[in-house]
C-alpha positions in Angstrom: -10.2 0.8 -14.8 -8.3 4.4 -14.3 -4.9 4.5 -13.2 -2.3 7.1 -12.4 0.2 7.5 -15.4 2.3 10.1 -14.4 5.9 10.1 -12.4 5.0 9.0 -8.7 7.7 10.9 -7.4 5.7 13.8 -7.7 3.0 12.3 -5.1 5.6 12.0 -2.6 6.9 15.4 -3.0 3.3 17.0 -2.9 2.8 15.0 0.5 6.3 15.9 1.7 7.3 12.4 2.9 8.2 9.4 1.3 5.4 6.9 0.2 7.6 4.2 -0.9 6.1 4.3 -4.3 8.9 3.0 -6.5 10.3 0.4 -4.0 14.2 0.1 -3.4 15.0 3.4 -5.2 13.0 5.4 -2.1 15.9 3.8 0.0 18.6 5.6 -2.2 20.0 9.0 -2.7 18.4 8.7 -6.0 14.7 9.5 -4.2 13.2 12.4 -5.4 12.4 13.8 -1.8 16.3 13.4 -0.9 17.0 15.8 -3.8 13.8 18.2 -4.0 11.7 17.9 -1.0 9.4 20.7 -2.2 6.0 20.4 -4.1 6.1 19.9 -7.9 5.3 22.6 -10.0 7.0 26.3 -11.0 6.1 27.4 -7.4 7.2 24.4 -5.8 10.3 26.2 -4.1 8.2 28.8 -2.7 7.6 28.4 1.1 4.9 25.8 1.8 1.8 27.3 2.9 0.6 26.9 6.2 -2.4 23.8 5.9 -5.0 23.8 8.8 -8.5 22.7 9.1 -9.9 20.9 6.1 -6.4 21.3 4.1 -4.7 19.2 6.8 -7.7 16.3 6.4 -7.6 16.2 2.8 -3.9 15.8 2.8 -4.2 13.0 5.4 -6.5 11.1 2.9 -4.7 11.8 -0.3 -1.3 10.3 1.7 -3.1 7.3 2.6 -5.1 6.8 -0.7 -1.8 7.2 -2.7 0.5 5.3 -0.5 -2.0 2.3 -1.3 -2.2 3.2 -4.7 -6.2 3.4 -5.2 -8.6 5.8 -6.8 -10.6 8.1 -5.1 -13.9 6.2 -5.9 -12.6 3.1 -4.6 -11.3 4.8 -1.6 -14.8 6.1 -0.6 -16.1 2.5 -1.1 -13.8 1.4 1.6 -14.6 4.2 3.8 -18.3 3.7 3.9 -17.9 -0.1 4.2 -15.9 0.8 7.4 -18.3 3.2 8.6 -21.0 0.8 8.3 -18.9 -2.1 10.5 -19.2 -2.2 14.0 -15.4 -1.8 14.7 -14.1 1.9 14.8 -14.2 3.1 11.6 -10.7 4.7 11.4 -9.0 1.3 12.3 -11.5 -0.6 10.1 -10.6 1.4 7.2 -7.0 0.5 7.6 -7.7 -2.8 8.3 -9.3 -3.2 5.0 -6.7 -1.5 3.1 -4.1 -3.9 4.9 -6.1 -6.9 3.8 -5.8 -6.2 -0.1 -4.1 -9.2 -2.0 -1.7 -6.5 -3.7 -0.6 -5.0 -0.1 -0.3 -8.5 1.1 2.2 -9.5 -1.7 4.0 -6.5 -0.8 4.3 -7.0 3.1 5.2 -10.6 2.6 8.5 -9.4 0.3 7.6 -10.7 -3.0 7.4 -7.0 -4.6 9.7 -4.2 -3.6 6.5 -1.9 -4.0 2.8 -2.1 -4.0 2.6 -1.2 -7.7 5.1 -4.1 -8.3 2.9 -6.4 -6.2 -0.2 -5.0 -8.0 1.3 -6.2 -11.2 2.0 -9.5 -10.1 -1.5 -10.2 -9.0 -2.9 -8.4 -12.4 -0.9 -10.9 -14.4 -1.9 -14.0 -12.4 1.0 -14.8 -10.7 -0.3 -15.2 -7.1 -3.0 -17.9 -5.7 -5.0 -17.8 -2.7 -6.5 -20.9 -1.3 -5.0 -22.4 -4.3 -6.9 -20.6 -6.7 -5.2 -18.1 -9.2 -6.5 -14.6 -8.3 -5.9 -11.6 -10.6 -7.7 -9.0 -8.5 -5.4 -6.8 -6.7 -8.3 -5.6 -4.3 -9.3 -9.0 -3.3 -9.9 -9.1 0.5 -7.9 -11.8 2.1 -9.4 -13.4 5.3 -7.8 -15.2 8.4 -6.5 -18.4 7.3 -6.1 -18.2 3.8 -2.8 -19.1 2.1 -1.2 -16.9 -0.2 1.2 -18.6 -2.8 3.4 -17.7 -6.2 1.8 -20.0 -8.6 4.2 -22.8 -9.3 4.8 -21.7 -13.0 5.7 -18.1 -11.8 8.3 -19.4 -9.5 11.1 -19.0 -11.6 10.3 -15.0 -12.5 13.5 -13.1 -12.1 11.7 -9.8 -10.8 10.5 -12.2 -8.2 13.9 -13.3 -7.2 15.1 -10.0 -7.3 12.4 -8.7 -5.0 13.2 -11.5 -2.5 16.7 -10.6 -2.3 16.0 -7.0 -1.8 13.5 -7.3 0.9 15.2 -10.1 2.9 16.0 -7.6 5.7 12.4 -6.9 5.6 10.3 -8.7 7.9 6.7 -9.3 8.0 3.7 -8.1 10.0 2.7 -10.1 12.9 -0.5 -11.0 11.3 1.3 -12.9 8.2 3.4 -15.7 8.0 5.7 -16.4 5.1 8.3 -19.1 3.8 10.6 -17.6 1.2 11.7 -21.0 0.4 8.6 -22.2 -0.5 7.4 -18.6 -1.9 3.9 -18.9 0.1 2.4 -17.5 3.3 -0.8 -17.6 5.5 -2.9 -15.0 7.1 -2.4 -15.6 10.6 -5.3 -13.2 11.9 -7.3 -9.9 10.4 -4.6 -6.9 10.7 -5.1 -4.8 13.8 -4.3 -0.7 13.9 -1.1 -1.1 16.0 0.3 -3.5 12.7 0.5 -0.4 10.5 3.6 0.7 10.6 3.4 4.5 8.4 2.6 7.5 10.2 -1.5 7.7 9.5 -3.9 9.9 11.3 -7.0 8.1 10.3 -9.2 10.2 12.4 -8.6 13.0 9.9 -10.2 11.1 7.2 -13.1 10.2 9.2 -13.8 14.0 9.9 -13.2 14.9 6.5 -15.5 12.3 4.9 -18.0 13.0 7.9 -18.5 16.7 6.9 
């Protein structure tokens, strides 16, 4: 599977805003946006060119794709499924991205970033409905229980993440018991549950050309 292996702070700088790709580091003054809020590259310090039309749509798509840490082909597949659904395309797309298992693990506070959550899933530390699932893109369903596997509950990385995210609440479509390290999907996510500035209609317009 293709993976982005370069410095992720470059992605935030390219989009001109924090995508919270490095977890707790993004909350400190060590964040690249705090130090170098201009695009990467030798011409990065030059004035940002004015972006209009297609450029704005492309940047919005890239921002969302990078936020959730998925590749272009996978993102397009999500869009096509959303477009084929009976729901509003943009809202359906965001709902599918939110229902990814790695995102759910991140939302529950078991990881400080989606990349960290993806690693936990891939290494088999997370179970869904009592069964181990190691597919980050697994789509959770309403009513399913998500829990840390018994053998993984003493992981130092997970204890650290729970401590660092203790101030962070969980979205209303999820429940989470920190003591038991398990949670439940109360309902499917709605558009208003996505608490990051996204203009999904731009993405719909981009793929509809």
